[in-house]
C-alpha positions in Angstrom: -53.4 -7.6 172.1 -53.6 -6.5 168.6 -55.0 -10.0 167.7 -57.8 -10.1 170.4 -58.8 -6.5 169.4 -58.6 -7.3 165.6 -60.7 -10.6 166.7 -63.4 -8.3 168.2 -63.5 -5.6 165.1 -63.9 -8.6 162.9 -66.8 -9.9 164.6 -68.1 -6.5 164.6 -67.7 -6.3 160.7 -69.3 -9.5 160.4 -72.5 -7.9 162.4 -71.9 -9.8 165.6 -72.5 -8.8 168.8 -69.5 -7.8 170.7 -68.6 -7.5 174.5 -67.2 -4.5 175.9 -63.0 -4.9 176.3 -60.3 -2.6 177.4 -58.1 -1.1 175.4 -54.8 0.4 177.0 -53.6 3.5 174.9 -49.5 3.6 174.9 -47.1 6.3 174.4 -43.6 6.0 173.9 -43.8 2.5 175.6 -45.7 3.8 178.4 -49.3 3.0 179.2 -50.9 6.3 179.5 -54.7 5.4 179.8 -57.4 2.4 179.5 -60.3 2.8 177.5 -63.5 0.6 177.7 -64.8 0.2 174.5 -67.9 -1.2 172.8 -67.5 -2.3 169.4 -70.9 -1.6 167.5 -71.6 -3.0 163.6 -71.9 0.4 161.4 -74.6 -0.3 158.5 -75.5 1.9 155.4 -78.9 2.6 154.0 -79.2 -1.0 152.9 -78.5 -2.3 155.9 -75.1 -3.3 154.6 -71.9 -3.4 156.9 -69.9 -0.5 155.9 -67.7 -0.1 159.1 -67.4 -0.2 163.0 -67.7 2.5 165.3 -66.4 2.4 168.9 -67.7 4.2 171.9 -65.1 4.5 174.7 -65.0 5.4 178.3 -61.8 6.3 180.1 -61.4 4.0 183.0 -58.0 4.6 183.9 -58.7 6.2 187.3 -61.3 3.6 188.1 -59.0 0.6 187.4 -56.4 2.5 189.7 -59.1 2.8 192.5 -60.3 -0.9 191.9 -56.6 -2.0 192.3 -56.3 -0.1 195.6 -59.3 -1.4 196.8 -58.4 -4.7 196.0 -55.1 -4.3 197.7 -56.7 -3.2 200.8 -59.0 -5.8 200.6 -56.2 -8.3 200.1 -54.3 -6.5 202.9 -57.6 -6.7 205.3 -58.1 -10.2 204.6 -54.4 -11.3 205.5 -54.9 -8.9 208.6 -58.1 -10.7 209.6 -56.4 -14.4 208.8 -52.9 -13.7 210.8 -54.6 -11.6 213.5 -53.8 -12.6 217.1 -57.3 -12.1 218.1 -60.3 -14.6 217.1 -62.2 -12.9 214.1 -65.3 -14.3 212.5 -67.9 -12.8 210.2 -71.6 -13.6 209.3 -73.7 -12.8 206.3 -77.5 -11.5 206.6 -78.6 -15.0 207.3 -76.1 -15.6 210.3 -74.1 -17.9 208.1 -70.3 -17.9 208.8 -68.4 -16.0 206.0 -65.2 -15.3 208.0 -63.0 -17.6 210.3 -59.4 -16.8 211.1 -56.7 -18.8 212.0 -56.6 -17.5 215.6 -60.2 -18.4 215.8 -59.4 -21.9 214.3 -56.6 -22.4 216.8 -58.7 -21.3 219.9 -61.8 -23.2 219.2 -60.3 -26.3 217.1 -62.9 -25.7 214.3 -60.9 -25.3 211.0 -62.1 -22.4 208.5 -63.4 -25.6 206.6 -65.8 -26.6 209.1 -67.3 -23.4 209.8 -67.6 -21.5 206.5 -71.5 -21.4 205.5 -72.6 -22.9 208.8 -74.9 -21.0 211.1 -72.5 -19.3 213.8 -75.5 -19.3 216.5 -77.0 -22.7 216.0 -73.2 -24.4 215.5 -70.9 -22.9 217.4 -72.6 -21.1 220.6 -73.9 -23.1 223.7 -77.6 -23.4 223.9 -77.8 -21.0 227.1 -76.0 -18.0 225.6 -77.7 -18.3 221.9 -80.6 -15.8 222.7 -78.0 -13.2 223.9 -75.6 -13.5 221.2 -78.2 -13.5 218.3 -79.7 -10.3 219.6 -76.3 -8.7 219.5 -76.0 -9.8 215.9 -79.0 -8.6 215.1 -78.7 -5.2 216.5 -75.1 -5.0 214.4 -77.5 -6.1 211.1 -79.7 -3.4 212.0 -76.5 -0.7 212.2 -76.3 -0.8 216.1 -72.9 -2.1 216.6 -72.1 -3.6 220.1 -68.4 -3.2 222.0 -67.1 -5.3 224.6 -69.8 -7.9 224.9 -68.2 -10.8 226.9 -69.1 -13.8 224.6 -68.6 -17.3 226.2 -67.4 -19.9 223.8 -67.0 -23.5 223.9 -64.2 -25.1 222.1 -64.2 -28.5 220.1 -62.7 -30.3 222.8 -64.6 -29.0 225.7 -62.3 -26.2 227.1 -64.4 -22.9 227.8 -63.2 -19.7 226.8 -64.5 -15.9 227.1 -64.1 -13.6 224.6 -64.4 -9.8 224.7 -66.3 -9.2 221.2 -66.7 -6.0 219.2 -69.4 -6.7 216.8 -69.2 -4.2 213.9 -71.7 -3.7 211.0 -70.2 -5.0 207.2 -71.4 -3.2 204.3 -70.8 -3.2 200.6 -69.8 -0.2 198.3 -73.4 1.2 198.1 -73.5 1.1 201.9 -75.8 -1.7 202.3 -75.4 -4.0 205.2 -74.3 -7.3 204.2 -73.2 -8.9 207.5 -70.9 -8.5 210.9 -67.5 -8.9 211.6 -66.9 -10.0 215.1 -63.5 -9.2 216.5 -62.6 -10.8 219.7 -60.1 -10.8 222.4 -59.4 -13.8 224.5 -59.9 -12.7 228.1 -60.2 -16.2 229.6 -56.7 -15.8 231.5 -57.5 -12.1 232.4 -60.7 -13.4 233.5 -59.1 -16.0 235.6 -56.6 -13.5 237.2 -59.2 -11.1 237.9 -61.5 -14.1 239.5 -58.5 -15.1 241.5 -57.3 -11.7 242.7 -61.4 -10.9 243.9 -61.1 -14.3 245.5 -57.9 -13.2 247.0 -58.9 -10.0 248.0 -62.3 -11.6 249.3 -60.1 -14.5 251.0 -58.2 -11.6 252.6 -60.7 -9.6 253.9 -62.5 -12.8 255.3 -59.2 -13.7 257.1 -58.3 -10.4 258.5 -62.2 -10.4 260.0 -62.1 -14.2 261.2 -58.2 -14.3 261.9 -57.2 -15.7 265.4 -55.0 -12.8 265.7 -55.4 -9.1 266.4 -55.2 -7.2 263.3 -55.9 -3.7 262.9 -55.2 -1.1 259.7 -54.4 2.7 259.7 -54.3 5.3 257.1 -51.7 7.7 256.4 -53.0 9.8 258.9 -52.8 7.3 261.6 -56.6 6.6 261.9 -58.2 3.3 262.5 -59.1 1.8 259.1 -59.4 -2.0 260.0 -60.1 -3.7 263.3 -61.0 -7.4 263.4 -63.4 -9.5 265.4 -60.2 -10.8 267.4 -59.1 -7.3 268.2 -62.4 -6.6 269.5 -62.7 -9.8 271.7 -59.2 -9.3 272.8 -59.3 -5.8 273.9 -63.0 -5.3 274.3 -63.3 -2.3 272.2 -65.8 -2.8 269.2 -65.1 -1.9 265.7 -67.6 1.0 265.8 -65.8 2.4 268.8 -62.2 2.3 267.0 -62.9 3.0 263.2 -61.8 6.5 262.0 -60.1 7.2 265.6 -56.3 7.8 266.1 -54.7 4.5 267.3 -51.8 5.8 269.4 -53.7 8.7 270.6 -56.7 6.4 271.9 -55.6 3.0 272.3 -51.9 2.7 273.2 -50.6 3.5 276.9 -48.6 6.9 277.6 -45.4 4.8 278.1 -45.4 3.0 274.9 -47.0 6.1 272.5 -43.6 7.0 271.3 -42.1 3.7 270.2 -45.5 2.5 268.7 -45.8 5.8 266.8 -42.0 5.0 265.5 -42.6 1.8 264.3 -46.3 3.0 262.4 -44.2 6.0 261.1 -41.4 3.8 259.7 -44.0 1.4 258.3 -45.7 4.3 256.5 -42.4 5.3 254.9 -42.0 1.9 253.6 -40.0 0.4 256.4 -41.6 -2.7 257.8 -41.0 -3.9 261.4 -41.4 -7.4 262.6 -41.7 -8.9 266.2 -42.1 -5.7 267.9 -43.3 -6.4 271.4 -45.4 -3.9 273.7 -48.5 -4.1 275.9 -51.8 -3.2 275.0 -54.4 -2.6 277.8 -57.8 -3.9 277.5 -61.2 -1.8 277.8 -61.3 -3.0 281.5 -57.6 -2.5 282.1 -55.9 -6.4 281.7 -52.4 -5.9 280.1 -51.9 -7.9 277.1 -48.5 -8.9 275.7 -48.6 -8.1 272.0 -46.2 -9.3 269.3 -46.7 -7.1 266.2 -45.6 -7.0 262.5 -46.2 -3.7 261.0 -46.7 -3.9 257.3 -47.0 -1.3 254.7 -50.3 -1.0 253.1 -50.0 0.1 249.2 -52.9 0.9 246.5 -53.0 -0.4 242.9 -50.4 2.4 242.1 -48.1 1.4 244.6 -48.6 4.1 246.8 -48.4 3.9 250.7 -52.2 4.1 251.6 -51.6 3.1 255.1 -50.2 0.3 257.4 -51.8 -3.3 258.7 -50.7 -4.4 262.0 -50.9 -8.2 262.6 -50.6 -8.9 266.1 -50.1 -12.3 268.1 -51.4 -12.2 271.9 -48.6 -13.7 273.7 -49.6 -13.4 277.2 -50.1 -16.9 277.9 -47.0 -17.7 275.6 -45.1 -15.2 278.0 -46.6 -17.2 280.9 -45.8 -20.5 279.6 -42.1 -19.5 278.8 -41.7 -18.2 282.3 -43.0 -21.5 283.5 -40.8 -23.3 280.9 -37.9 -21.4 282.2 -38.6 -22.4 285.7 -39.2 -25.7 284.6 -35.9 -25.7 282.9 -34.2 -24.4 285.9 -35.9 -27.0 287.8 -34.6 -29.8 285.3 -31.0 -28.6 285.5 -31.2 -28.6 289.3 -32.7 -32.4 289.1 -30.1 -33.5 286.8 -27.3 -32.1 288.8 -28.7 -33.3 292.0 -30.2 -36.8 290.9 -28.9 -39.8 292.9 -28.1 -41.2 289.6 -25.3 -40.9 287.2 -26.4 -38.4 284.1 -24.4 -37.0 281.2 -25.4 -35.6 277.9 -23.4 -35.3 274.4 -23.8 -33.1 271.5 -24.4 -34.5 267.9 -20.6 -34.7 267.8 -20.6 -36.5 271.1 -18.9 -33.9 272.9 -20.0 -34.0 276.5 -22.6 -31.3 277.4 -23.9 -32.7 280.7 -22.3 -34.0 283.9 -24.1 -34.3 286.9 -22.5 -34.6 290.5 -23.6 -38.3 290.9 -21.3 -38.7 287.7 -18.7 -37.0 289.1 -18.6 -38.5 292.3 -19.0 -42.1 290.9 -16.2 -41.8 288.3 -13.9 -39.0 289.9 -14.2 -36.9 286.7 -15.2 -33.3 287.6 -17.7 -31.3 285.3 -15.0 -28.9 284.3 -12.9 -32.1 283.3 -15.8 -33.5 281.1 -17.6 -30.7 279.5 -16.5 -30.2 275.7 -14.5 -33.6 275.4 -15.5 -36.7 273.3 -17.4 -38.8 275.7 -16.6 -42.3 273.9 -12.9 -41.6 273.3 -12.2 -40.3 276.8 -14.6 -42.0 279.2 -15.2 -45.4 277.7 -12.8 -48.2 277.8 -11.5 -49.3 274.5 -13.2 -52.8 274.1 -16.5 -51.0 274.8 -16.0 -48.0 272.3 -17.9 -49.4 269.3 -21.0 -50.7 271.3 -21.4 -47.7 273.1 -20.9 -45.3 269.9 -23.5 -47.6 268.1 -26.1 -46.8 271.0 -25.2 -42.8 270.8 -25.7 -42.9 267.1 -28.9 -44.6 267.2 -30.2 -42.2 269.8 -28.9 -39.2 267.4 -31.2 -41.1 264.8 -34.1 -41.0 267.0 -34.0 -44.7 268.2 -33.7 -44.6 271.6 -32.3 -47.4 273.8 -33.5 -48.8 277.3 -31.4 -50.6 280.1 -28.1 -50.7 278.1 -25.6 -52.4 280.6 -22.6 -49.8 280.2 -19.2 -50.7 281.9 -17.3 -47.6 283.3 -14.0 -47.2 284.6 -13.6 -44.5 287.1 -10.2 -42.1 287.2 -9.1 -44.3 289.6 -9.5 -47.4 288.4 -12.7 -48.6 289.7 -15.1 -50.6 287.6 -18.7 -49.7 287.4 -21.8 -51.3 285.8 -24.3 -48.8 285.0 -27.9 -49.8 283.4 -28.3 -46.8 280.9 -31.1 -45.1 279.0 -29.9 -43.1 275.9 -32.7 -40.9 275.3 -32.9 -38.5 272.2 -32.4 -34.6 273.2 -34.6 -32.4 270.8 -34.8 -28.5 270.8 -38.1 -26.7 270.5 -38.4 -27.6 267.0 -38.2 -30.9 267.7 -34.9 -31.0 265.9 -32.3 -33.6 267.3 -29.4 -31.8 269.1 -28.0 -35.0 271.1 -28.3 -37.4 273.5 -29.0 -37.8 277.5 -27.9 -41.0 279.1 -29.5 -41.5 282.5 -27.8 -44.3 284.4 -28.3 -46.6 287.3 -25.1 -47.7 289.2 -26.0 -51.7 289.5 -22.6 -52.8 290.3 -23.7 -54.2 293.7 -26.8 -55.4 292.1 -24.5 -57.5 289.6 -22.5 -58.7 292.3 -25.6 -60.1 294.2 -27.0 -61.2 290.7 -23.8 -63.3 289.9 -24.1 -64.6 293.7 -27.5 -65.5 293.1 -26.6 -67.1 289.9 -23.6 -69.1 291.4 -26.1 -70.2 294.1 -28.7 -71.2 291.5 -26.1 -73.2 289.7 -24.9 -75.3 292.8 -28.7 -75.8 293.3 -29.2 -77.1 290.3 -25.7 -79.4 290.5 -27.0 -80.4 293.9 -30.4 -81.6 293.0 -28.9 -83.4 289.8 -26.3 -85.1 291.3 -28.1 -85.8 295.0 -28.2 -89.3 296.5 -31.9 -88.9 296.9 -34.6 -88.9 294.1 -35.7 -85.6 293.7 -38.7 -84.2 291.1 -40.2 -81.1 290.4 -43.5 -79.9 288.9 -44.8 -76.8 287.7 -48.4 -75.2 288.8 -50.1 -77.3 286.5 -48.2 -80.5 288.0 -46.0 -81.2 285.0 -42.4 -82.6 285.6 -40.2 -79.8 285.4 -37.2 -81.5 287.3 -35.9 -84.9 287.4 -32.7 -85.7 288.8 -30.0 -88.5 287.9 -31.1 -90.5 291.2 -34.8 -90.7 290.3 -34.0 -92.2 286.9 -31.8 -94.7 288.5 -34.3 -95.7 290.9 -37.2 -95.6 288.7 -35.9 -96.4 285.5 -37.6 -93.6 283.8 -35.1 -91.1 282.0 -35.4 -87.3 282.4 -36.6 -87.1 278.6 -39.3 -89.4 279.5 -40.7 -87.5 282.3 -40.5 -83.8 281.8 -43.5 -82.2 280.4 -45.7 -85.2 281.8 -48.2 -85.0 284.8 -46.3 -86.6 287.5 -49.4 -88.0 289.3 -51.3 -89.0 285.8 -48.4 -91.1 284.5 -46.2 -92.2 287.5 -48.2 -92.6 290.5 -50.5 -95.8 291.0 -54.3 -95.2 291.0 -54.8 -95.8 294.8 -52.3 -93.1 295.7 -53.2 -90.7 292.9 -55.9 -88.5 295.3 -53.4 -88.6 298.1 -50.1 -87.7 296.2 -52.2 -85.1 294.2 -53.5 -83.5 297.6 -49.9 -83.2 299.3 -48.6 -81.2 296.0 -51.8 -78.9 295.7 -51.3 -78.1 299.2 -47.7 -77.2 298.4 -48.7 -75.1 295.3 -51.0 -73.1 298.0 -47.8 -72.8 300.1 -48.7 -75.4 302.6 -45.6 -77.7 302.6 -45.6 -81.4 303.6 -42.6 -83.3 305.5 -42.3 -87.3 305.8 -45.2 -88.1 303.4 -44.9 -92.1 302.6 -46.4 -93.4 299.4 -45.2 -96.2 297.0 -44.0 -95.7 293.6 -43.5 -98.3 290.9 -40.4 -98.4 288.6 -40.7 -99.0 285.1 -40.3 -102.7 285.8 -43.0 -102.6 287.9 -41.2 -103.0 291.5 -42.6 -101.1 294.3 -40.4 -98.5 295.9 -41.5 -97.1 299.2 -40.8 -93.1 299.1 -40.6 -90.9 302.2 -41.5 -87.5 300.7 -40.8 -83.8 301.4 -43.1 -81.6 299.2 -41.6 -78.1 299.2 -43.2 -75.0 297.4 -40.9 -73.5 294.7 -41.1 -69.6 294.2 -39.8 -67.2 291.8 -37.7 -64.2 292.4 -40.9 -62.1 293.0 -42.2 -64.7 295.7 -44.9 -66.0 293.4 -45.5 -69.7 293.8 -44.2 -71.3 290.4 -44.3 -75.0 291.5 -43.1 -77.7 294.0 -39.8 -79.4 294.7 -40.0 -83.0 295.9 -37.2 -84.8 297.9 -37.6 -88.2 298.2 -35.8 -90.9 300.3 -35.9 -94.5 299.4 -37.0 -96.4 302.4 -37.9 -99.7 300.5 -34.9 -101.5 302.3 -35.7 -99.7 305.7 -39.2 -100.8 305.5 -38.3 -104.6 304.6 -35.8 -104.5 307.7 -38.4 -102.8 309.8 -40.8 -105.7 308.7 -38.4 -108.2 309.6 -37.7 -106.5 313.1 -41.3 -106.6 313.8 -41.7 -110.2 312.8 -39.1 -111.1 315.1 -40.0 -108.9 318.0 -43.6 -110.4 317.7 -41.9 -114.0 317.8 -39.9 -113.0 320.9 -43.1 -111.8 322.5 -45.0 -114.7 321.9 -42.0 -117.0 323.1 -41.7 -115.3 326.3 -45.0 -115.2 326.9 -45.7 -118.7 326.3 -42.6 -120.2 327.7 -42.6 -122.8 330.4 -40.2 -120.7 332.7 -40.8 -117.8 334.9 -39.7 -114.7 332.6 -39.7 -111.1 333.8 -37.8 -107.9 332.7 -36.7 -104.8 334.5 -36.0 -101.2 332.9 
C-alpha cells in the first residue's frame, strides 16, 4: 500500500496527473476510515514544483453502504438464479437480461441461449406476442401487472401456463431500466382445475341425463336436485319439486318416517345403500325404488345436503317374481321329469337327484345329496372318464351324448346317454354341473340285436351260394360277394365303386338292366328278371335276378341289392329238353302208325 501511495505522490511531484485513490487510515492495527484522495502538484511563483497537496473525502460510510448493496445484489442474484419459480428480466428494449435456472429447466433454453435476445420475438408464441408486449410496455412505463396468465412453449414443444408478476426494474436514481418477471408454473394447477371443472360439468350432465332417478335435498330437506329421469318416472316436473320438502310432498304416509330417518342419517354423515321403498307417481302408479342416500359436502367438507340416487326396480321385481316362479317350475320339472337328472357342485358333491334317478338306481334323494357322485355312484372302471367329463363341464366345456354306465343299488346295469351342462349363477360364474340323462338300456339292447342281424346278413351275403351285388343311388357297386367273384371272375376290388351297368353289362342289355335298377331305386322291386352276364373270360352266363330296394335306418332309399341265380345250366338242359320234345312231337306226327294219347 505504501509503495502504491508513494508512486502516486512521486508522479504528482513530477507534475503528472494522477487518478483518485483510496487511502485507508489505521490506528492500533484497526482500519478507522477510508479517504478518497486527489494528489495535485503544488507549484511556486516560478511554476516550479514545490510539493503535493492532497484533497480527501471520507468515503468510509459510502464504502460500507456499497458493500451492503453488493451483498444484497449478490443475494438477490442467487435468489433469482436458485428460485423455484421461473424468473426472467428484460431491458428497455425488451432484450433478455435475466434467465434463471428454473426458467431454463422448465423451457429447455439455457441462459446462454437467451441473454441478449428479444423475449417476445424469440420465446413467445405468435398468437400471444401482442398481449405479452403490452404487459411489458406497461411495466416499462411503471404500471406493474400481477397474476397475468402467460402461455409459454418449451424448446421441446411442451406447453406451460405461468402466472406472471411483471415488476418495473429501476436503477439507483429511480430511473426505469427494465422489467423483471416472476412466474409461478400453474400448468398442473390449471390441468387440475380444468379436470375439476370437467368432472363437475360431467357430474351435472350425468345427474341430469342419468337413466336413474336422482334427487337432492338441502339441510332443510327441501328439494335441490330433480333430474329428467325422476321427472319422467314420477310425472313431477323440476319446477314442481324444487324448493319443496321431499318427504312432506312426495313420500306416502306409511313411508314418511323411514325415508325421513334415512335422509336425517345421511345429513349426519351416515350414508345408506340399497334402501327399498315405494314411490307413487303423479297419476297414482306405484314404483319400487332402490335408493342410495349419499351425504353431499361443500369445498370445506361441511354437509350441505343429500344426493339420492335411485333405481327403478319395479320391472326387476316383476322379473324376479317371474324368475322365482320359473325356478320353482324348473325345480318341479327336474323332480318330475321322465329322465334321470342329477347335479353336482364344484367339489363333485351331489346337489340334485330327481325322482327318475331315484326310481332307476334305487338311491333316494336323502342318500345322495352331499355325497361324492363319482366315488359313490360310478363303477370303479368308469370313474376316471366320468371325472374328466365333469371337470370339462366345470371349465365351461360341455359334453353331449356321453354314454354313462350306471349300476343300480340292486345290481342292475343301466346305460344312460348323458348331457353334462355347465351350471352358472346369476353373475355367470360356474357353480357346478347338471347332468340330464336318457335311459338307453333297452335301445342299446335293440341296437346290439340290430348289429347282430346286420352282421349275420353281411355274412349271409358274403357266403351265399348265389351271386349277390349291391349298388348305391348312383349305380356304383357297393356289394360283390364271393359267389359273384367266382362266377364272373371279377374280384371285389375290381368292382367296388365302379358303375355296374357301364362296366359289367353288355351293350344290348344295358337299357333293360338300368330300367330294372332305376325302378328298384324308386321303390319298385323286380323279381325273376332274366339277363345275360359275361365273365371276365368272355363266357356267357344266364342270370335270374331279384332286384330289391335297400333302405337306411330312417327308411330312405340308399341303393339296390341284386340277388341272382345262375341258370346257365338250367337253360342248357331246358334247351335240350325242348329239342327232344320237338323231335318226339315230329316223330309222333309223322310215324307210319296210328298214335294217340290220353290224359
